Every structure is written in structure tokens, then in C-alpha cells.
C-alpha positions, 0 to 999 in steps of 0.5 A: 508498497503501491505507487499511484499517480494521483492528480491533485491528490485529495487525502479523503479519496486516497484514504477511501481507496486504501480502506477499500483495498484492505477490506477486499484483501482476503485472497482465494488462499485466505491471505490478508494484508494490512494498510499501514499508512499512505504517503501523499506527495502533492507536488509530484501528484503521487501517493504511496500506499504502504501495506503489509502483505504476504505476497505481491500478487495478493496485494496487486489483486486487492488493489485492483479490486479496490480500483486503485490504478497503480504505476508499480507495486514493489516490496519495501522495508521500513527501517526504524531509527536506532534499530540495530536489527531491522525486521526484514518484513518491514515492521 
């Protein structure tokens, strides 16, 4: 998950940046990432780009190439409601 400060967040600009990151997501080792979605929190001027990535380093490189200035990049897991066996990779 990529957390970024987005003053007066505009959904179109945020989505364009996420598409750029996904399009540039092939690293030198051939690893890929997938943009799952983006959460925009206008009152906090923050957005959370949610990606599925093999490594944090690959995600960091892709977001830098896409021009996303991130405050932090961390591993996150998605827990589905009523799922007794959540997938550790967040899917």
C-alpha cells in the first residue's frame, strides 16, 4: 500500500498516477504489480494506492517512475468479511 499526500485530491489525477505506476510496473527482474484500487480521503488530503506486488522494492520503483511522491510504502493485507481463512497475500 502506498500512502501519499494529495492536497485537494482530484480523483482523475490520482487514478492517472495509479495507471502510470501499473504501466511501468515491470522491474528489471520481470516482476509485475497490479493496481487493485485507490482510497482517497479528501478531509485528510491523503490517498492510499492499493497494489498487489511481489516486493516492496518493485512497488517503490514503479511508483517513483510514475511520479507518485509517497509518504510511505508498507505491506498490507485485505481481510474479507466472514472469511475464516484470509489469504496472507491480501487477495
